[in-house]
C-alpha positions as CSV (number, residue, x, y, z in Angstrom):
1,S,29.4,74.7,78.9
2,A,31.3,77.3,77.5
3,M,33.8,74.8,76.1
4,Q,30.9,72.6,74.5
5,N,29.3,75.8,73.0
6,A,32.4,77.3,71.7
7,G,31.6,76.3,68.1
8,R,28.2,78.0,68.4
9,T,29.4,81.0,70.2
10,A,31.8,81.7,67.4
11,D,28.9,82.8,65.2
12,K,28.1,85.2,67.8
13,V,31.6,86.3,68.3
14,R,32.0,87.1,64.6
15,T,29.0,89.8,65.1
16,I,30.1,91.6,68.1
17,K,30.6,95.4,67.6
18,K,31.4,96.7,71.0
19,V,33.0,94.7,74.4
20,P,32.3,96.9,77.2
21,S,33.9,94.7,79.5
22,V,36.1,91.4,79.8
23,G,35.9,89.0,82.8
24,I,38.6,86.2,82.7
25,L,38.3,83.1,84.3
26,S,41.2,81.0,84.8
27,L,40.4,77.1,84.8
28,R,43.9,76.2,86.4
29,V,42.2,77.8,89.7
30,P,40.7,75.0,91.8
31,M,36.8,75.5,91.8
32,M,35.2,75.8,94.9
33,F,32.8,72.8,96.3
34,G,34.4,70.2,94.6
35,G,34.5,71.3,91.0
36,T,36.2,70.0,87.8
37,S,39.9,69.7,88.2
38,Y,42.4,71.2,85.8
39,P,43.2,67.8,84.0
40,E,39.5,67.1,83.4
41,Y,39.2,70.7,81.7
42,Q,42.3,70.0,79.8
43,T,40.7,66.2,78.6
44,F,37.3,68.4,78.1
45,A,39.0,70.7,75.7
46,S,40.7,68.2,73.8
47,R,37.1,66.5,73.2
48,N,35.8,70.0,71.8
49,A,38.9,70.8,70.0
50,A,37.3,71.6,66.9
51,G,34.7,74.2,68.2
52,I,37.3,75.8,70.3
53,S,39.4,76.4,67.1
54,K,36.8,78.1,65.4
55,L,36.0,80.1,68.3
56,R,39.7,81.4,68.5
57,R,39.6,82.0,64.8
58,A,36.6,84.2,65.3
59,L,37.9,86.1,68.3
60,S,41.1,86.8,66.2
61,A,39.3,87.7,62.9
62,N,37.0,90.1,64.8
63,P,38.9,93.5,65.5
64,V,36.9,94.4,68.4
65,T,37.2,91.1,70.4
66,R,41.2,90.9,69.1
67,Q,41.5,94.1,70.8
68,A,39.8,93.4,73.8
69,L,41.7,90.4,74.4
70,A,45.0,92.3,73.9
71,K,44.3,95.0,75.8
72,R,44.0,92.3,78.9
73,G,47.0,90.6,77.7
74,I,45.2,87.4,76.9
75,P,46.4,85.1,74.1
76,V,43.5,83.8,71.9
77,G,45.6,80.7,72.0
78,I,44.6,79.8,75.7
79,V,41.2,80.7,75.5
80,A,38.9,77.5,75.7
81,G,35.5,79.1,76.4
82,V,33.4,82.5,76.2
83,R,30.0,83.7,77.4
84,V,28.6,86.5,75.5
85,S,26.3,89.0,76.8
86,S,23.6,90.6,75.6
87,N,25.5,94.0,75.5
88,G,28.8,92.4,74.2
89,S,30.5,91.8,77.5
90,L,32.8,88.7,77.3
91,R,33.6,86.2,80.2
92,I,36.4,84.3,78.8
93,Y,37.7,80.9,80.2
94,V,41.4,80.0,79.8
95,L,43.4,77.0,80.0
96,D,46.8,78.9,80.6
């Protein structure tokens, strides 16, 4: 999952030079088909806190990703995971 891989994704985030698009997925919204609940996501995030913290630092340190998040009004502090596509597009998972 994006939360489990947050620490590894941080290394990739540091190298992003361009973010053509950003998709945002709130983990507060109930997932269809009996998906994971918000409290379960919170528990999962606390178990992966070190990796998520590393990811947040990488997003803040890279001016390109920092600007992409700011443009969309996404505080780095609510990011729980990111998927990076081959062209640099981001899918951001937020615990808001």
